C-alpha positions in Angstrom: 4.9 22.1 -27.0 8.0 23.7 -28.6 7.2 26.9 -30.4 9.4 25.9 -33.4 8.2 25.6 -37.0 5.0 23.7 -37.7 5.8 20.4 -39.6 4.2 21.8 -42.7 6.5 24.8 -42.7 9.6 22.8 -41.8 9.2 19.8 -44.0 7.5 20.8 -47.2 7.8 23.3 -50.0 4.7 25.3 -51.0 2.4 23.0 -53.1 4.5 20.0 -52.3 1.8 17.9 -50.6 -1.5 16.4 -51.9 -4.8 17.7 -50.8 -6.0 15.6 -47.8 -9.3 14.0 -48.6 -11.4 11.8 -46.3 -10.4 8.1 -46.7 -13.9 7.0 -47.8 -15.8 8.1 -50.9 -19.4 6.8 -50.4 -21.5 6.4 -53.6 -25.3 6.5 -53.7 -27.8 7.4 -56.4 -31.3 6.3 -55.2 -33.1 9.1 -53.4 -33.7 7.2 -50.2 -30.1 6.1 -50.0 -28.8 9.6 -50.8 -30.8 11.1 -48.0 -29.8 8.3 -45.5 -26.1 8.8 -46.4 -26.4 12.6 -45.8 -28.0 12.0 -42.5 -25.2 9.6 -41.5 -22.5 12.0 -42.5 -24.3 14.8 -40.5 -24.0 12.5 -37.5 -20.5 11.1 -38.0 -18.9 14.3 -39.2 -16.7 14.8 -42.3 -14.8 11.6 -41.9 -16.2 10.4 -45.2 -17.2 12.0 -48.5 -20.5 11.4 -50.3 -20.7 11.2 -54.1 -24.3 11.6 -55.3 -24.6 9.7 -58.5 -26.1 11.2 -61.7 -24.6 8.5 -63.9 -25.8 5.1 -62.6 -28.3 6.7 -60.2 -30.4 8.3 -62.9 -33.2 6.3 -64.6 -33.1 6.3 -68.4 -35.2 9.2 -69.5 -35.1 10.8 -66.1 -31.6 12.3 -66.2 -32.7 15.9 -66.0 -35.0 15.3 -63.0 -32.3 13.3 -61.2 -29.7 16.0 -61.7 -32.2 18.5 -60.2 -32.7 16.2 -57.2 -28.9 16.0 -56.7 -28.7 19.8 -56.8 -31.5 20.0 -54.3 -29.8 17.6 -51.9 -26.5 19.5 -52.2 -28.3 22.7 -51.1 -30.2 21.0 -48.3 -29.4 21.4 -44.6 -28.4 17.8 -44.6 -25.2 18.8 -46.4 -23.8 20.0 -43.1 -20.1 19.6 -43.6 -19.5 20.6 -47.2 -18.0 17.2 -48.2 -20.6 16.1 -50.9 -19.7 15.8 -54.5 -21.5 14.4 -57.6 -20.7 12.0 -60.4 -21.9 13.2 -63.9 -22.4 11.2 -67.0 -19.3 10.6 -69.3 -18.1 13.3 -71.6 -19.6 11.6 -74.7 -23.0 11.0 -73.1 -25.9 13.2 -74.2 -26.5 14.2 -70.5 -22.9 15.3 -69.6 -23.3 19.0 -70.4 -26.8 19.1 -68.9 -25.6 17.4 -65.7 -22.7 19.9 -65.3 -24.8 22.9 -66.1 -27.6 21.9 -63.7 -25.2 21.1 -60.8 -23.1 24.2 -61.3 -25.9 26.6 -61.9 -28.1 25.3 -59.0 -25.6 24.1 -56.4 -22.1 25.0 -57.6 -21.1 26.7 -54.3 -22.0 23.4 -52.5 -20.0 21.0 -54.6 -17.0 19.5 -52.9 -15.9 18.0 -56.3 -17.3 16.7 -59.6 -16.5 13.1 -60.7 -16.0 12.5 -64.4 -16.3 8.8 -65.4 -15.0 6.7 -68.3 -12.5 9.1 -70.0 -10.7 7.4 -72.9 -7.7 9.7 -73.0 -6.0 12.6 -71.3 -7.5 14.8 -74.0 -11.0 13.8 -72.9 -10.2 14.6 -69.3 -8.9 18.0 -70.4 -12.1 18.6 -72.5 -14.3 17.7 -69.6 -12.4 20.1 -67.3 -12.6 22.9 -69.9 -16.3 22.5 -70.1 -16.7 22.4 -66.3 -14.6 25.6 -66.0 -16.4 27.4 -68.7 -19.7 26.5 -67.1 -18.4 27.9 -63.8 -17.3 31.1 -65.4 -20.7 31.5 -67.1 -22.6 31.1 -63.8 -20.0 33.0 -61.7 -19.2 30.0 -59.5 -15.9 28.9 -58.1 -14.4 25.9 -59.9 -14.9 22.7 -57.9 -12.0 20.1 -57.9 -12.4 17.4 -60.5 -12.0 13.7 -59.8 -11.9 11.1 -62.6 -12.2 7.3 -63.0 -9.5 5.3 -64.7 -11.5 2.4 -66.1 -10.7 2.3 -69.9 -7.6 1.1 -71.7 -7.0 4.6 -73.0 -7.2 6.2 -69.6 -4.8 3.7 -68.1 -2.4 4.1 -71.0 -2.3 7.9 -70.3 -2.7 7.8 -66.6 0.4 9.9 -65.9 -0.8 12.7 -68.2 -4.3 12.6 -66.6 -2.8 12.7 -63.1 -0.6 15.7 -64.2 -3.6 17.8 -65.2 -3.8 20.7 -62.7 -7.6 20.4 -62.3 -7.5 16.8 -61.2 -7.6 16.2 -57.5 -8.1 12.4 -57.3 -7.9 9.3 -59.5 -10.3 6.4 -58.8 -9.9 2.8 -60.2 -13.1 1.6 -61.9 -12.7 -2.2 -61.4 -15.9 -3.4 -63.0 -15.7 -1.4 -66.2 -12.0 -2.2 -66.5 -12.5 -5.9 -66.3 -15.4 -5.7 -68.7 -13.3 -3.9 -71.2 -11.2 -7.0 -71.6 -14.1 -8.8 -73.2 -13.9 -11.9 -71.1 -10.1 -12.2 -71.1 -10.1 -11.5 -67.3 -12.3 -14.1 -65.7 -15.2 -13.4 -63.3 -12.9 -14.1 -60.4 -11.1 -10.8 -61.3 -14.0 -8.9 -59.8 -13.8 -10.7 -56.4 -11.8 -9.6 -53.4 -9.3 -12.4 -54.0 -9.1 -12.1 -57.7 -8.7 -8.3 -58.0 -5.6 -8.4 -55.8 -4.1 -11.4 -57.7 -4.9 -11.1 -61.4 -1.8 -9.6 -63.1 -3.8 -7.2 -65.4 -5.8 -5.9 -62.5 -2.8 -5.6 -60.2 -0.9 -3.7 -62.9 -3.8 -1.2 -63.3 -4.0 -0.6 -59.6 -0.3 0.0 -59.2 0.0 2.3 -62.2 -2.9 4.4 -61.0 -1.5 4.7 -57.5 2.0 5.5 -58.8 0.7 8.2 -61.2 -1.4 9.8 -58.4 1.5 9.9 -56.0 3.8 11.2 -58.7 1.7 14.3 -59.2 0.5 14.7 -55.5 -3.0 13.6 -56.3 -5.2 11.2 -54.2 -5.5 7.5 -55.4 -8.9 6.1 -54.6 -9.4 2.3 -54.5 -12.4 0.6 -56.1 -15.5 -0.9 -54.5 -15.9 -4.3 -52.9 -19.2 -5.6 -54.2 -19.5 -8.3 -51.6 -20.9 -5.7 -49.2 -22.3 -8.2 -46.7 -18.9 -9.9 -46.3 -17.2 -7.9 -43.5 -14.1 -10.0 -43.6 -13.7 -9.5 -47.3 -14.1 -5.8 -47.0 -11.6 -5.6 -44.2 -9.1 -7.6 -46.2 -9.5 -5.5 -49.3 -9.3 -2.2 -47.5 -6.2 -3.2 -45.6 -4.4 -4.5 -48.7 -5.4 -1.3 -50.7 -3.9 0.9 -47.9 -0.9 -1.2 -46.8 0.2 -2.9 -50.0 -1.1 -0.9 -53.0 -0.6 2.7 -51.8 -4.2 3.9 -51.9 -5.2 6.6 -49.5 -8.9 6.6 -50.2 -11.5 3.9 -51.1 -15.1 3.7 -52.4 -18.0 2.5 -50.3 -21.3 1.4 -51.8 -23.2 0.5 -48.6 -23.3 2.4 -45.3 -22.0 -0.6 -43.4 -18.7 -0.4 -45.4 -17.9 3.1 -44.2 -16.5 2.5 -40.7 -14.5 -0.7 -41.6 -12.8 1.3 -44.4 -12.0 4.1 -42.0 -10.6 1.6 -39.5 -8.5 -0.2 -42.1 -7.0 3.1 -43.4 -6.3 4.4 -39.9 -2.8 4.0 -38.4 -2.5 1.7 -35.4 -2.0 3.1 -31.9 1.6 2.0 -31.9 2.2 3.8 -35.2 0.6 7.0 -33.8 2.6 6.9 -30.6 5.9 6.4 -32.5 5.1 9.3 -34.9 4.2 11.6 -32.0 7.5 10.8 -30.1 9.7 11.3 -33.2 8.0 14.5 -34.4 8.0 16.1 -31.0 11.7 15.3 -30.6 12.4 16.6 -34.1 10.6 19.8 -33.5 12.5 20.3 -30.2 15.7 19.8 -32.3 14.5 22.4 -34.7 14.0 19.7 -37.3 17.7 18.7 -37.3 18.5 14.9 -37.4 17.8 13.0 -34.2 18.3 9.5 -32.8 15.2 7.7 -31.5 15.4 4.2 -30.0 18.6 3.3 -31.8 17.4 4.6 -35.2 18.5 7.8 -36.9 15.8 10.1 -38.4 15.9 13.2 -40.5 13.5 15.2 -42.6 12.8 12.3 -45.0 11.5 10.2 -42.2 9.8 13.2 -40.5 7.7 13.6 -43.6 6.6 10.0 -43.4 5.6 10.3 -39.8 3.8 13.7 -40.5 1.7 12.0 -43.2 0.9 9.2 -40.8 -0.3 11.7 -38.2 -2.4 13.6 -40.8 -4.1 10.3 -41.6 -4.7 9.6 -38.0 -6.3 13.0 -37.6 -8.4 12.5 -40.7 -9.7 9.2 -39.5 -10.6 10.6 -36.1 -8.0 8.6 -34.1 -7.2 9.8 -30.6 -4.2 12.2 -30.5 -2.6 13.9 -27.5 -4.4 17.2 -26.7 -1.2 19.3 -27.3 -0.7 17.7 -30.7 -4.3 18.4 -31.8 -4.1 22.0 -30.6 -0.7 22.9 -31.9 -0.6 21.0 -35.2 -4.3 20.6 -36.2 -5.9 23.6 -34.5 -8.6 21.5 -32.7 -9.3 21.0 -29.0 
């Protein structure tokens, strides 16, 4: 392997690239399912994130106890890889501040991120981040990254400002709440695998969220597929989200969805082979322009192929040993 500059050094300015997150964000809120998901992650490795749910997972009247349970699981030996986050209640919910305080005070060092749902504006996102940061300062805990859901009219209207906030790491599309917010104007079919990729209002939302995320080097995360027993539907949705809509991450709500999403977001063997050939030749040329198979390449295309290899590594695709060692620091 040529000892020239690493692709990150040669192709990007400092702070130019988004944080690389696992391509699956797996949601669970019931204790048995949370424990099962943690056990699965411990076995598979950090190829998917887990979001323990304090919003929909908490029974009404049991919010305090549920937040304590989530903190306990964050601190447990099952959190082996440090890729477990939590979703709190919305900013205007009575349990928001209690959720944040409990999680930060009891398990702040273990949080991979906090997910804030249902903001109605960029100001609400900023207020939520301010409270999270103040809570971290009060308890002497490092600030976790903040993720947020775009699922209201106001959040979609101000999605560029939300994506620009320095504390935001990822934007997720909340399909079901977004469709419901249209008061029946989007039909039930808009929630299905076919409808969510065809209805113009839903398509517009997906594209604007992905564009805003990429504009500000944040991670766009695609919504759930509720037909969790339909493997073909999940495969179609994940493939379209990754290949057509520009999403680099996707929600899972059932363990059986995790591997198919990873597979759909992973580059093909042919794509990986081409990227390796081009980047090795580019590095040998000290990142000057090259010709490869009758095509010219320079740093613009090198960046594309480097992102592709990063995604291959993040989805545990086979890479040549010399590439893994020199560029990813793994054997």
